[in-house]
LOLUM-338303 format. One record per residue (C-alpha): residue in one letter; x, y, z negated. Coordinates in nm, 3 decimals. Layout:
N
+------+---------+---------+---------+
| code |       u |       v |       w |
+------+---------+---------+---------+
|    A |       X |       Y |       Z |
...
+------+---------+---------+---------+
***
This chain:
155
+------+---------+---------+---------+
| code |       u |       v |       w |
+------+---------+---------+---------+
|    X |  12.087 |  19.135 | -10.130 |
|    X |  11.910 |  18.799 | -10.263 |
|    X |  11.743 |  18.581 | -10.010 |
|    X |  11.429 |  18.422 | -10.068 |
|    X |  11.467 |  18.073 | -10.195 |
|    X |  11.228 |  17.948 |  -9.856 |
|    X |  11.515 |  18.190 |  -9.643 |
|    X |  11.767 |  18.011 |  -9.857 |
|    X |  11.616 |  17.664 |  -9.750 |
|    X |  11.574 |  17.744 |  -9.388 |
|    X |  11.916 |  17.888 |  -9.412 |
|    X |  12.050 |  17.574 |  -9.499 |
|    X |  11.878 |  17.355 |  -9.268 |
|    X |  12.021 |  17.548 |  -8.997 |
|    X |  12.361 |  17.495 |  -9.129 |
|    X |  12.318 |  17.118 |  -9.178 |
|    X |  12.238 |  17.116 |  -8.797 |
|    X |  12.510 |  17.322 |  -8.692 |
|    X |  12.719 |  17.114 |  -8.916 |
|    X |  12.572 |  16.813 |  -8.787 |
|    X |  12.626 |  16.925 |  -8.365 |
|    X |  12.977 |  17.012 |  -8.483 |
|    X |  13.041 |  16.676 |  -8.645 |
|    X |  12.928 |  16.502 |  -8.311 |
|    X |  13.106 |  16.691 |  -8.059 |
|    X |  13.428 |  16.703 |  -8.253 |
|    X |  13.388 |  16.296 |  -8.334 |
|    X |  13.300 |  16.217 |  -7.970 |
|    X |  13.591 |  16.434 |  -7.849 |
|    X |  13.818 |  16.238 |  -8.058 |
|    X |  13.761 |  15.910 |  -7.972 |
|    X |  13.738 |  15.890 |  -7.632 |
|    X |  14.078 |  15.808 |  -7.647 |
|    X |  14.080 |  15.489 |  -7.858 |
|    X |  13.708 |  15.379 |  -7.625 |
|    X |  13.997 |  15.367 |  -7.352 |
|    X |  14.235 |  15.177 |  -7.528 |
|    X |  13.973 |  14.889 |  -7.598 |
|    X |  13.873 |  15.011 |  -7.954 |
|    X |  13.577 |  15.092 |  -8.080 |
|    X |  13.549 |  15.402 |  -8.278 |
|    X |  13.481 |  15.208 |  -8.571 |
|    X |  13.825 |  14.981 |  -8.541 |
|    X |  14.026 |  15.266 |  -8.440 |
|    X |  13.916 |  15.422 |  -8.787 |
|    X |  14.034 |  15.115 |  -8.996 |
|    X |  14.336 |  15.083 |  -8.794 |
|    X |  14.423 |  15.518 |  -8.883 |
|    X |  14.320 |  15.433 |  -9.232 |
|    X |  14.590 |  15.158 |  -9.205 |
|    X |  14.846 |  15.403 |  -9.048 |
|    X |  14.781 |  15.702 |  -9.225 |
|    X |  14.769 |  15.537 |  -9.568 |
|    X |  14.959 |  15.257 |  -9.571 |
|    X |  14.793 |  14.895 |  -9.701 |
|    X |  14.463 |  14.926 |  -9.871 |
|    X |  14.221 |  14.679 | -10.056 |
|    X |  13.929 |  14.630 |  -9.759 |
|    X |  13.674 |  14.717 | -10.038 |
|    X |  13.858 |  15.103 |  -9.998 |
|    X |  13.871 |  15.057 |  -9.617 |
|    X |  13.465 |  15.050 |  -9.598 |
|    X |  13.420 |  15.313 |  -9.882 |
|    X |  13.651 |  15.609 |  -9.699 |
|    X |  13.460 |  15.539 |  -9.360 |
|    X |  13.117 |  15.507 |  -9.513 |
|    X |  13.101 |  15.141 |  -9.397 |
|    X |  12.878 |  14.837 |  -9.512 |
|    X |  13.171 |  14.538 |  -9.615 |
|    X |  12.993 |  14.304 |  -9.372 |
|    X |  13.089 |  14.574 |  -9.117 |
|    X |  13.424 |  14.618 |  -9.214 |
|    X |  13.461 |  14.269 |  -9.242 |
|    X |  13.381 |  14.234 |  -8.884 |
|    X |  13.587 |  14.452 |  -8.760 |
|    X |  13.869 |  14.324 |  -8.951 |
|    X |  13.854 |  14.005 |  -8.836 |
|    X |  13.851 |  14.118 |  -8.487 |
|    X |  14.162 |  14.343 |  -8.514 |
|    X |  14.308 |  14.012 |  -8.710 |
|    X |  14.238 |  13.808 |  -8.412 |
|    X |  14.384 |  14.032 |  -8.152 |
|    X |  14.698 |  14.063 |  -8.379 |
|    X |  14.704 |  14.417 |  -8.467 |
|    X |  14.628 |  14.365 |  -8.912 |
|    X |  14.682 |  14.069 |  -9.169 |
|    X |  14.520 |  14.016 |  -9.480 |
|    X |  14.733 |  14.008 |  -9.788 |
|    X |  14.576 |  13.917 | -10.132 |
|    X |  14.748 |  14.128 | -10.416 |
|    X |  14.940 |  13.981 | -10.638 |
|    X |  14.756 |  14.149 | -10.960 |
|    X |  14.412 |  14.054 | -10.877 |
|    X |  14.332 |  13.765 | -10.659 |
|    X |  13.974 |  13.911 | -10.602 |
|    X |  14.128 |  14.213 | -10.441 |
|    X |  14.246 |  14.155 | -10.068 |
|    X |  14.420 |  14.412 |  -9.920 |
|    X |  14.450 |  14.489 |  -9.503 |
|    X |  14.740 |  14.601 |  -9.336 |
|    X |  14.918 |  14.671 |  -8.990 |
|    X |  15.146 |  14.381 |  -8.861 |
|    X |  15.460 |  14.479 |  -8.656 |
|    X |  15.231 |  14.485 |  -8.301 |
|    X |  14.996 |  14.758 |  -8.471 |
|    X |  15.210 |  14.894 |  -8.601 |
|    X |  15.377 |  14.983 |  -8.249 |
|    X |  15.027 |  15.023 |  -8.084 |
|    X |  14.913 |  15.344 |  -8.308 |
|    X |  15.260 |  15.477 |  -8.279 |
|    X |  15.162 |  15.495 |  -7.941 |
|    X |  14.815 |  15.573 |  -8.004 |
|    X |  14.815 |  15.827 |  -8.279 |
|    X |  15.004 |  16.094 |  -8.119 |
|    X |  14.763 |  16.149 |  -7.841 |
|    X |  14.475 |  16.088 |  -8.106 |
|    X |  14.622 |  16.355 |  -8.287 |
|    X |  14.622 |  16.599 |  -7.980 |
|    X |  14.256 |  16.555 |  -7.959 |
|    X |  14.169 |  16.640 |  -8.287 |
|    X |  14.392 |  16.935 |  -8.264 |
|    X |  14.220 |  17.024 |  -7.911 |
|    X |  13.874 |  16.974 |  -8.064 |
|    X |  13.954 |  17.191 |  -8.379 |
|    X |  14.148 |  17.474 |  -8.161 |
|    X |  13.880 |  17.727 |  -8.129 |
|    X |  13.970 |  17.797 |  -8.509 |
|    X |  14.306 |  17.947 |  -8.662 |
|    X |  14.497 |  17.781 |  -8.893 |
|    X |  14.371 |  18.055 |  -9.184 |
|    X |  13.984 |  17.935 |  -9.048 |
|    X |  14.071 |  17.584 |  -9.093 |
|    X |  14.178 |  17.654 |  -9.456 |
|    X |  13.849 |  17.808 |  -9.526 |
|    X |  13.692 |  17.528 |  -9.336 |
|    X |  13.880 |  17.244 |  -9.546 |
|    X |  13.805 |  17.404 |  -9.866 |
|    X |  13.413 |  17.505 |  -9.800 |
|    X |  13.393 |  17.132 |  -9.679 |
|    X |  13.538 |  16.939 |  -9.977 |
|    X |  13.309 |  17.189 | -10.225 |
|    X |  13.029 |  17.110 | -10.005 |
|    X |  13.071 |  16.725 | -10.017 |
|    X |  13.156 |  16.762 | -10.401 |
|    X |  12.835 |  16.928 | -10.452 |
|    X |  12.637 |  16.671 | -10.252 |
|    X |  12.784 |  16.380 | -10.467 |
|    X |  12.691 |  16.509 | -10.798 |
|    X |  12.339 |  16.465 | -10.627 |
|    X |  12.315 |  16.158 | -10.449 |
|    X |  12.224 |  15.944 | -10.848 |
|    X |  11.980 |  16.161 | -10.829 |
|    X |  11.864 |  16.082 | -10.463 |
|    X |  11.870 |  15.703 | -10.522 |
|    X |  11.601 |  15.768 | -10.836 |
+------+---------+---------+---------+
***
């Protein structure tokens, strides 16, 4: 049965609301522990990117976390002042600055990341492994379609 355009639009709106509420619930669950450790969610997210992916250009950290560059700089300044990360110039391009975890930052993440991973696992435990694989596939497809439309919306 083919859905009418109006029905399809209403279904898309409903899906968006359910997706947003689910994401909010999972996110709040995931960051609860990072607040206890004295990190705001953004600071923990920066630490996680560096822990999981290694040293990263500061500009790419912001893009990965959907943050404006000023926000990333502020968070990186705070984490650097606490001794958890440092900036290092790229040897090939002086315009690029990498952020990387210090040994103290690495030790903190070695301690905190397993607890964070368990919170995420618990928050998503309502889905089977197969359903998680399906969600990953579908969300990637959804994201790619939305990225195609993004330039059209900026006009």
